C-alpha positions, 0 to 999 in steps of 0.5 A: 827651232827658228820657226818655232821662235817666230811662230807668233808672226802672222803670215801675210795674206795672199792676193785676194785672200780674205781674213778668216774673221772679217770685222763687221761693217761699221755702223752709221756714225761710227769712227772708221778704223785706222786703215793706215796703221793696219796697212803698216803692220801688214807690210811689216809682217810681210817683210818679216816673212819674206826675210825668213823665207828668202833665207831658206836654211841658210843661217848666215843669210837669215842673220843678214835678212833679220838685221836688215829688217830690224834696221827698217823696223827698229821698233818692231813688236817682234823684236823679242822673237827676232833677237832670240832667233839671231842668238840661236843662228849666231851660235850655229855660225859660231859668231859668239860676240853677235850672240851675246849682243842680241842676248843682252838686247833681249834682257834690255827689252824685257828686264823681267824675263828670267829665261833670257837673263839665264841664257845671257849669263851662260853666254857671257860666262862661256864666251865673254871677257872681263866686262862681260863677266861683270855684267853676268854677275849683275844678271845673276844677282838680279835672278837670285833676287827674283828667286828670293822674292818669289812666293809659292802663290806664283807656282804652277798648280801642277807643283806641290809646295814641297816640289816648288820649294825644292826646285827654287832651292836647286835654282838658287844653288845653281845660280850661286855656283855660276856667280861664284865661277864668275867672281873667280874669273874676276879674281874676286876670290872672297866673293867666289868663296862665299857663293860656293859655300852658299851653293853647297849649303843649299844642296851639296854638289861636286862643283862647289866643293871642287872650287872650294878645294881649289881656293883652299889649295891656292891659300895652301890650306891643304887640310881644307883642300883635302876635305873639299876634294874628297867631297867632290870625289864622292858627289861627282858624276862628271857632270854639272860643271864638276871634273871627272873622278879621275881628275879629282883623284889626281887633285886629291892625291896631290894635296894629300902628298903635299900635306903628308909626304905620301899617300899613306892613309888617303884610302881610309880618309876617303872612305870616311869622307864618302860616308860623311858626305853621302849621309849629309847630302841625302835628305832625310826620308819622311816616314810613310804609313808608320802605323800600318799593320797590313797591306790594306792600311797603306796609302801610297803615292803616285809618282807622276803627281803625288796623289794618294792611292789607298790600298784598302780599295783593293780588298777582294782583288788580286794585287800584282806588285813589282818592287824596283829601283832606278839603279837596278839593272835587272829591274830595267829588264823586267819592266817590259815583261811586267808591262806586257802581262799587265796589258794582257789583264787590262780587261780584268777589273779584279786584277791590279798591277802596280810598279812600286818604286823603292829609291831613296832619292825620289827626285830620280824616279819621274825623269827615269819613268819619262825616259823609259816610258813605263806603262804600268801604274807606278807608285812609291812603295812608302813602307810597304816594302818594309812590311813585306820584307823586300830587301832585293830588287826586283821582287815580284809579289801577288797578294790574293783577295784577302791580302795574303801572299800568294806568290813571291819571286826575288829576281826573275828568270826572263825565259820563265817569268811570263809563264810563272807570273801568269800562272800564279795570277790565275791560281790566286784568282781561282783559289778560295784557300785562305790558309796562307799566312798573311803578309803582316804575319809572315816572319821577316 
């Protein structure tokens, strides 16, 4: 990590070595270069490289050497990289005050560097004191102001406007949650409540709900505390600052008993709260291909970049489709078998393989694929699952050259799958029988 941070530092030239791109000789009458300034810069780079090399793998020595370098060159242009290296090394040495000090120096040096500010906020919240919490609140407000005034014109061209807007919304929700926690540490409970409510409104999350439950419990507003803890219980996965379901169950049971004298009725309440919370937290899915009547009417989207794939281009070809979901264990087991068969047909332009994802929450899919390193082209099902009556996973289908179902398997047998699917592909490729009911006409 360290040498990545300092990679912009040019290594010193060895004795007798010439620069790879020497400057041309000055023309007659030209002003000679400022060799003294270049010599100072070269000496500074050599001293920095020596400070790094002399430390070796000893982080304590590196901190000492870099601080000595900064004392000698207090205005070095390499300060941003050096400060970051000092933060990382100090954290490894568990020297938290020094890490916070250099993190804030990074912010002071470049007040518009959002990543440095976020790092500083994290350090101050975790290791700081009351004055540090106040500074962290200030930094949070600056980042939130930056997010508020950032326009989609500044987004990466790889992001769609929808993905950019969703990402900014998540970032704002996370920052509001952090600032709410800082206000809570400062005992500014009204501002804390305001930020937790705003965080939850941007995107229902367990951590904000749990904190709102704690604030309500402090005020002995037990009914509101029950509601908030029930929301947290529903949404939590034990990550992102929220407690585990076991701990939330204890908090929920405690306030329920305080409000009702026993836990009678808690189970029914929790089931209703679960349904209400998940319904509100799940974004409405945009209907895709609502007027499609047959497979070739569908235009699906690539998971990787959202680009369209018109199935009309597959007319006259064999389509092998694997319908799956990220939460489906058997789908995960089927994936490498499907990929292997697809690879064996890579030389056949008339046989196309697609893995069609059916998740309700599409944001889960790309990270899943990146982790699983799936090889088959992956598209969102975008309603094709509805047309074909897919209601269990995995489901594997083969559409013949006329778009008719030639093979269907709900679930799979790992021993027989390879032979079964390959045989079905070959039969579909060779068959001229068009009497099979079409996919659109099949009873559902």
